[in-house]
N, C-alpha and C positions, 0 to 999 in steps of 0.2 A: 142238525142238518141232514144227517144220514146220507143216503145215496141220491137224494132228490136234487142236491146242488148241481150234480153233473147233468141231470135232465134239463134243468133251467138253463145251464150254459149251452147245451146242445140247441135248445129252442132259440135262444138269443142269437147264437152264431149262425145257425142255419137260415135265419131271417136277416142276416147281415147287420144285426144290431151290435156292432163292435164296441161302441162307447158304453152302451148299457151293460154289455158283458164285462167290460173292464170295471165298471162301478160295482157290479154284483160281486165279482171276484174279490174286490178290495174289502167288501163287507164280511167276507168269510173269516172265521177265526184264524189266527196266525198259525195254528197247528196244521192247517191245510196247505200253507204256502210251500212246504217242502215236498208236497205230493207230486209225483210225476205227471199225473193227469191234470192237476192244477196248473203246473208249468206249461203243459201243452195248450190248455185252453187260453191261458194268458198270452202265450206266443201267438196263437191264432187271432186273438182279439186285437193284437198290436201290429198285424201285418201291414195295414195301411198307414197307421199313424206313426209308428216307430219301427220300421223294418229291421234296423240294426239290432235293437233289443229283442225283437221277435226272433231273429236268427240265433242270438245268444241263448234264448230260452229253449228253442227247439233242440239245439245242440246239447244244452245242459240237461234237458229232461232225459234224453237217451243216454247221456254220459253216466247217469245214476244207475243205469241198467234197466233193461226191459222188464216189466212185470205183466202179469196176466191182465190187469185192468187196462193198461195202456195198449197192449196188443189187441185185446178184444175191441177196443174203440177204433183202432186203426185198420184192422184187417177188413178186406173186402168179402162180401158174402159169397163171391165166386171163388175165393181162395180155398183150396182143398186142405190147407194146413201144412203143405210141403215147403212153402216159401220161408226163407230165413226171416225170423221176426224183425230183425233190424232193417231188412229190405222192405218189409211191409210198412214199417214206421216211416222210412224216408220217402217211400212212394206216396204215402198219405200226405206228408208235409209238402212235397213238391206239387202234388195235386191241388192243395189249398193255395199255394203260392201262385199257381197258374190261373186259378179261378179269379184272383184279384189282380192279375197281370203284374206281379212283383217284378222289380227291375232285374235284368239278367244277372248283374253282379251278385245280388243276394241269393238268387237261385244257384249260381255257381258255387257260392260259399257252402250251401247245403249239400250240393252234389259232391264237391271235393271232400267234405267231411264224411259223407256216406261211403265214398270209395276207399277211404282209409280202413273201413270196417267190413265192407262187402265187395265181392267181385261180381259185377253185373254189367253186361254189354249194353243194356238199355240206358243205364245211367252214364256209362262211358260215352255212348253216342250222343246223349243229351249234352254232356259237357263239351264235346266237339262242336255241336250245333250252336251252343250259346257263345262259345269263344269266336266262332267265325261270324256270328251275327254282329259281334262287336268289332269286327275287322282285326282281331288279334290273331294274325295268321300263324305266328310261331307257336302260340299257346294252342291253337286249333290243331296244328300239325302234331304237337306233342300228345294231345288228347287222342287224336286219330290212331297213332301208331300203337297206343296201349289198348285199343279195343280188342277184346279177346275173341269175339265171334268174327270169323273170317268174312262172312257175308255182310255183316254190319260194317266192318272195317272197309270193305271194298265200296259199299254204298257211300260212305263218308268220303273216301278217297275221290270218287268220281265227282262228288259235290264240291269238294275242296278245289280240285283242278278247274272245274267249270267256273267257280266263283273268281278265282285268280285270273282266269282268262278274261272273263267279263269285266273285271276291274282293271284290266291291263297291267296287272302286277306280274309281268312276264319275267323280269329279272329275278324277282323274289321266288317265283315258281321254279325257275331253273336252279335256284340255289339250294333247294331242299334235296336231301339225299334219296328219299323214297326207297330205302333199302328193302329189297325183296318185292317191291311194287313197281319197278321200272316199266315192265311191259304194260301194266294197266294204265299207267300215266301216259305212255306213248299211244295207246289205243284211244284214250279220251281226246288227246290233242289232235291225233290224226283224223278222228271222226269229225271233230269240230272244223278242221281245215277243209275237209271235203264238202262240208255243208255251207261254207261261207264263200263270199264273192272274192275271186282272185284279184279283182281290181282294187281291193282294199289296200290302203297304204301299208297297213301292218297285217299281212296274211298270217294265219296260224301255221302255214308251212314254214314261215320264218321262225316262228316260235319253236316248231318241232325241230328245225335245224339247230337252233340255239340250245335246245334241251339236250340233244344228242352230243353236241360239242362240249357243253358244260359238264357232261358226265363221261367225257373222254371216249365217246363212241363215234369215232371219226368216220368209220365206214358207213354207218347208217346216216350220219350227217351228210356225207357226200351223195348218197342215194336220194335223200330228200331234196338236196340242192338241185340235182339233175331233174327231178320230177317238177320242181317249182319252175325252173327255167323253161322246160318243155310246155308246161301249162300256160305260162305267160306268153310264150311264143304263139300259142293258138288263139290268143285274144284279138 
């Protein structure tokens, strides 16, 4: 079979012939089955038909350790070689999953496994986005606070606060500690309050007041309350 087997797999998978790829792989001698690249190809071919097994295989392939063959297949032509090989691998896997619109839970499984081995703010941000997409606010918060890049963490924080405001999850929002990020949260809520109609039954100024009180900042809470009363008196 030589090296031609991988070329055949590439051709089949690049043309979305997943079932044919599975059949072809099953015909290869059993000596190939423990090969990392074989495991990768099989995982790719099963993304749609058996996503759980696909995830198992993707994780298992790299658990055996990266080798040059697998790295060469996964690395991007624009990569200058400075990127961690494990990060190259997981980015390739996630890219393949995104191409077939894999369920968020399966992508989360791969991202979580990747973050056990590499420290990458892009993957950390992706984990946050997937969790909040599923309305798992506590998990999204936990993912957000672990993002190592400050700029990315602040972007996710603003998105997090905006989503909870829009979903009217105000009590939940006020319950998060936001340690070290209190000012940014206040800015987002205040900006939203200024942009919304004060005649609304639930003004974001009420939320801002509740946020300050829940964090024992009674002085700011009083200031917001006075502003709110004055604005409503002008209506």
